[in-house]
MIDOSE-1310 file (N, C-alpha, C; in nm, 2 decimals, decimal comma, always signed):
residues 71
mkqe	+16,22/+2,39/+6,85/+16,35/+2,44/+6,81/+16,35/+2,59/+6,85; +16,45/+2,63/+6,92/+16,46/+2,77/+6,96/+16,54/+2,85/+6,86; +16,48/+2,96/+6,81/+16,55/+3,04/+6,71/+16,62/+3,15/+6,78; +16,73/+3,19/+6,72/+16,81/+3,29/+6,78/+16,73/+3,42/+6,79
gqek	+16,75/+3,49/+6,91/+16,68/+3,61/+6,93/+16,54/+3,59/+6,99; +16,49/+3,47/+7,00/+16,36/+3,44/+7,05/+16,38/+3,37/+7,19; +16,34/+3,43/+7,29/+16,35/+3,37/+7,42/+16,23/+3,41/+7,51; +16,17/+3,31/+7,56/+16,05/+3,34/+7,65/+16,10/+3,36/+7,79
ewhl	+16,06/+3,47/+7,85/+16,10/+3,50/+7,99/+15,98/+3,46/+8,07; +16,00/+3,37/+8,16/+15,89/+3,32/+8,25/+15,88/+3,41/+8,38; +15,77/+3,46/+8,41/+15,75/+3,53/+8,53/+15,63/+3,46/+8,61; +15,66/+3,41/+8,72/+15,57/+3,34/+8,80/+15,53/+3,42/+8,93
irnd	+15,40/+3,41/+8,96/+15,36/+3,47/+9,09/+15,28/+3,36/+9,17; +15,28/+3,38/+9,30/+15,21/+3,29/+9,38/+15,08/+3,34/+9,43; +14,98/+3,25/+9,42/+14,84/+3,29/+9,46/+14,83/+3,27/+9,61; +14,72/+3,31/+9,67/+14,70/+3,31/+9,81/+14,70/+3,16/+9,87
ngew	+14,69/+3,06/+9,78/+14,69/+2,92/+9,82/+14,83/+2,87/+9,81; +14,93/+2,95/+9,77/+15,07/+2,90/+9,76/+15,10/+2,84/+9,63; +15,01/+2,84/+9,53/+15,04/+2,78/+9,40/+15,10/+2,88/+9,31; +15,20/+2,84/+9,23/+15,26/+2,92/+9,13/+15,19/+2,92/+9,00
isdd	+15,17/+3,04/+8,94/+15,10/+3,06/+8,81/+15,18/+3,16/+8,73; +15,17/+3,15/+8,60/+15,23/+3,25/+8,51/+15,16/+3,38/+8,52; +15,24/+3,49/+8,51/+15,17/+3,62/+8,52/+15,09/+3,65/+8,39; +15,10/+3,56/+8,29/+15,02/+3,58/+8,17/+14,87/+3,56/+8,21
yavf	+14,84/+3,49/+8,32/+14,71/+3,46/+8,36/+14,66/+3,55/+8,47; +14,73/+3,66/+8,49/+14,69/+3,76/+8,60/+14,68/+3,90/+8,55; +14,59/+3,97/+8,61/+14,57/+4,12/+8,59/+14,61/+4,19/+8,72; +14,71/+4,27/+8,71/+14,75/+4,35/+8,83/+14,66/+4,47/+8,85
ldpv	+14,63/+4,50/+8,98/+14,53/+4,60/+9,01/+14,59/+4,69/+9,11; +14,54/+4,82/+9,11/+14,57/+4,91/+9,22/+14,46/+4,89/+9,32; +14,47/+4,94/+9,44/+14,36/+4,92/+9,54/+14,22/+4,97/+9,50; +14,22/+5,08/+9,43/+14,09/+5,14/+9,38/+14,03/+5,05/+9,28
earl	+14,11/+5,00/+9,18/+14,06/+4,91/+9,08/+14,01/+4,78/+9,14; +14,08/+4,73/+9,24/+14,04/+4,61/+9,31/+13,90/+4,62/+9,37; +13,88/+4,74/+9,44/+13,75/+4,76/+9,50/+13,64/+4,78/+9,40; +13,67/+4,85/+9,29/+13,57/+4,86/+9,19/+13,53/+4,73/+9,12
lkik	+13,63/+4,64/+9,10/+13,61/+4,51/+9,04/+13,53/+4,43/+9,14; +13,55/+4,44/+9,27/+13,47/+4,36/+9,36/+13,32/+4,41/+9,35; +13,30/+4,53/+9,34/+13,16/+4,59/+9,33/+13,10/+4,54/+9,20; +13,17/+4,55/+9,09/+13,12/+4,51/+8,96/+13,09/+4,36/+8,96
skla	+13,17/+4,28/+9,02/+13,15/+4,14/+9,03/+13,02/+4,10/+9,10; +13,00/+4,17/+9,21/+12,88/+4,15/+9,29/+12,76/+4,19/+9,21; +12,76/+4,30/+9,14/+12,65/+4,34/+9,05/+12,62/+4,25/+8,94; +12,73/+4,19/+8,89/+12,72/+4,09/+8,77/+12,68/+3,95/+8,82
grkv	+12,69/+3,93/+8,95/+12,66/+3,80/+9,00/+12,77/+3,70/+8,98; +12,89/+3,75/+8,97/+13,01/+3,67/+8,95/+13,10/+3,68/+9,07; +13,19/+3,58/+9,08/+13,29/+3,58/+9,19/+13,42/+3,63/+9,13; +13,49/+3,70/+9,21/+13,63/+3,75/+9,18/+13,72/+3,72/+9,30
siqh	+13,83/+3,67/+9,27/+13,93/+3,63/+9,37/+14,05/+3,73/+9,37; +14,04/+3,83/+9,45/+14,15/+3,92/+9,46/+14,27/+3,86/+9,54; +14,38/+3,85/+9,48/+14,50/+3,79/+9,53/+14,60/+3,89/+9,58; +14,69/+3,85/+9,67/+14,79/+3,94/+9,72/+14,93/+3,90/+9,65
gpeg	+14,99/+3,99/+9,58/+15,11/+3,96/+9,51/+15,23/+4,01/+9,58; +15,34/+4,01/+9,51/+15,47/+4,06/+9,57/+15,47/+4,21/+9,61; +15,53/+4,24/+9,72/+15,54/+4,38/+9,76/+15,40/+4,44/+9,79; +15,31/+4,37/+9,83/+15,17/+4,42/+9,86/+15,09/+4,45/+9,74
slwc	+15,13/+4,41/+9,62/+15,04/+4,43/+9,50/+14,92/+4,34/+9,50; +14,82/+4,38/+9,43/+14,70/+4,31/+9,42/+14,68/+4,26/+9,28; +14,62/+4,14/+9,26/+14,59/+4,09/+9,13/+14,47/+4,00/+9,13; +14,42/+3,97/+9,01/+14,31/+3,87/+9,00/+14,34/+3,79/+8,88
ykhe	+14,27/+3,68/+8,87/+14,29/+3,59/+8,75/+14,23/+3,66/+8,63; +14,30/+3,65/+8,51/+14,26/+3,72/+8,39/+14,12/+3,67/+8,34; +14,09/+3,54/+8,35/+13,96/+3,50/+8,31/+13,84/+3,55/+8,39; +13,86/+3,57/+8,52/+13,76/+3,63/+8,61/+13,74/+3,78/+8,57
ynqi	+13,85/+3,85/+8,55/+13,85/+3,99/+8,51/+13,77/+4,01/+8,38; +13,80/+3,93/+8,28/+13,74/+3,94/+8,15/+13,59/+3,91/+8,16; +13,55/+3,80/+8,24/+13,41/+3,77/+8,26/+13,33/+3,88/+8,32; +13,39/+3,95/+8,42/+13,32/+4,05/+8,49/+13,30/+4,18/+8,40
ltk	+13,40/+4,21/+8,32/+13,40/+4,33/+8,24/+13,32/+4,31/+8,11; +13,30/+4,19/+8,07/+13,23/+4,17/+7,94/+13,08/+4,15/+7,97; +13,04/+4,14/+8,09/+12,90/+4,12/+8,13/+12,83/+4,25/+8,13
């Protein structure tokens, strides 16, 4: 049941494979952050998938981001 004043706005982004996902599962990065994340992922022995978003933005999956930064 939808209550008055409560409305979920859906924002979808497309990954590099053409699949649509909710932006709730993405972390948007600037180019410097993306490069640092790639370095940290390599040092942590983890994989990170940097994706290309709308208007040239960069993003990665939130679960990958959290795994790399908590290691």
